[in-house]
C-alpha positions, 0 to 999 in steps of 0.5 A: 500498499503506498504511504498516500493511500495508506495516510488516506486511512489513516494507517500508515503505522500499521501492520502489513495485514491490516494495509491489505485488510484496507486496500479488500475493503477498499476494493470490495465496498465499491464493488458491493455498491455498484452491484445493489445502486445500479438500478435502485432508482427503478427496481421497485418502480419496475416492478409496480409497473410491471404488476399495476401498470403506469395509472396504478403503479404508485399506489397499489403496485407499490403496495404490492410491493410492500407484500412482496417484499413481507415475503422477502422478509419471511425466507430472510427471517427464517434463515438469516441467523442460521447463515450467520452461524455458518459463516462462523463455521465454514468461512464467510468467504463461502456464505459470499459466494453462495449469497452472491450467486443467489442475489446475481440469479435473482437481478437476471430474472429481473429482466424477463419477469411479467408475473406476480407468481415469478416475482415471488419467486424472485424475492423469495431468492433475494431474500435466500441470498440477503440472508446469507449475505447480512452480516459476513463481509463486517464479521469476515473483515473485523475479526481479521481486523482485532487478530492483527491491529495495534489499536487498543481505543479503536481510534484508528478504526474509527477514521478507518469505518469513516473512510470505507463509509464515503468510498461505499457512498462514492461508488453509491452516488457514480452509480445512480445517474448511469444505472438511469442513463443505462436503463433509458438507453439500452432498458430496464432489462438490460440493466437488471442483466447486467447487474446479475452478472456482475454480483456472480462476479464478485462472489467468485471473487471474494472467494478466492480474496477473503481468505483469514489469517492464521489466527483466525483460521485456528480459532474456527470451530471444529467442522461437526454439526455439534460445533453448529448447533453450539454457535447457534446457543452460542448467540442467542444465549449472548444476546440475552446475557446481560441488561444492556446487551438486551436492550441495546439489541431491541432498540437497536433492531426495532429503530431500524425496522422502520427501514424496511417500510420507508424503502420499500414503501414510501421512498420511491413514491416520495421521489416520484411525487416530485420529479416525475421521471426517472433520470430525474430521480437519479440526478437528484439522489446523485446530488444528495449522495454527493453531500453524504460522501462529505458527511459520512468521511468527516464522521470517523474523524470527528466522532473518534472523541466522542462515547458511544453510550452518550451519543449513539441513542441520540444520533439514532433519533436524528438520524436518517430513517429515525424519528425527526426524518421521518415526522419531516417527511409526514409534514412535506407529504402531507403539506406541501405540493406536488411539481404541478402547475395547471397539471403540467409538471415543472420542467427539469432542471426547474423542479430541483429549485421548488420550494419542496424539492428543496425541503425534500433534499435539506431534509436529507442532508442535515439528518444524513449528517448524524447517520453517518455518526451513528453508524461509526459509533454502533461498530466501534462499540460492537467490534469489542462488545461481540466475541469472535467465535459468534460474529457473524451469527450475531452481526445476523442476528440484528437483521434477523430481529430487525426483520421479525419487527418489520413483517408486520408493518410491512402487512399493516402499512401496506394495506393502508397506503392505497387508503390514507397515503404516507403521512399516517406511515410516516407519523408511524413510523415515528413513533415506532423509531423513538421507541426504540430510541428509549430501548437504546438509553435505557441498555446503555443506562446498564452498561457496565462500569467495571469490567469486572461485573460484565466482562468475562476472562478466559479462565471465568467463561460466561454462561453462553459459554463463548469461547473467548481465546487469546486477547489479541483474538477477541475476548473483551476488552477494557476500554469498554468500561465507559470513560469521560467524553473526552478522554484520551481512553475512552470505549471503543458494527452494525450492518442494515439489511 
């Protein structure tokens, strides 16, 4: 790694193996972003139009998409945690291979599907793929980082996460307009096929490059079904091992569960209500993402001095997809007019300078600042909170529990969307997210003040039975003890479905 690149990621003084991890993260995160964002501007709208027709796609069509998303959620719910344990058992690179194969085939099939049954099969296949993928790359990276990094206070980790988030955002941004232009040039179906081929390529590349360091490979459970079941059991027990872990986990997944409703039912309805055209939507999202690039990069730097205990609940309330965010969009969708003048759409690019579009933009930008900060603080907290032996399992448990809470919301809100429209749904999401933030704050109240109170050693294993191993390989760190916010020795990822 060149000195310039090492300085950019803040790892110039780290061992070479840490720099190799950073190189792989800088390679795979842009590939992940392109794969998932290339068709994101028009995917839900395409399915809604195919199923309900151009006249009803923003109401009946998106409601059907919500029902399909519910089916995908059930599939993920059933498979997410078991496949996470499988990653801890056999290694994440094998899980990522099969995950991207499923996602690639589903994307290619989307190009040819025309009936509800066909889209149902696609969503089932996507559910299988996303269940395997959730938490896998993060678990592989974090476990290997803990094994080789010289980073006792996790300040280097904070900087790396901020830079990686920025790179992911840049790649996502650069994918939006090309995706829309390719859809106009060759068709949406052509983009789906391209996206599927890229996903299959990434899966094969993951199998080739994402190999564990010897310290990590030697710490994996033996290849026996008894060990596999033991990993699953340990992860479940750990999730209720203390009030701190239980309430933090419950509050986080409750707040995160609203994202599924927002992304599947509301988000693109808002975009197309104000902008109408897929190219305009892609350009608008690109502008938002450019601002997000800056805030994500800075988040890794300015959160180094912040205590996760004090700020996670507050930032969860203020983030994109938080209570303030949903309340703002409830106001926007209830009281601001769409960009129609005497029945005619405001022409591009003047639609960008109308009051509704400006307020939408401002809402995304302001809340996005807190979103980036929250991600870094959560990643710092769980890096050392979760034992390495069950890391993939527990990283997958987050989306599993999130789906359990999101599934009934999807069914309920998709049922009332054609009747009442977005504002009541957004108020409901605001209340759910606020409740989650309160649980997070309660969990932080129970965070142990001393190492002895909650943190087991190798000689004194927890009741959950986790194999802590050597300090270098995954025992909870002493600086999980709460420190003053501006202390030099402060405490040290949650991956969204």
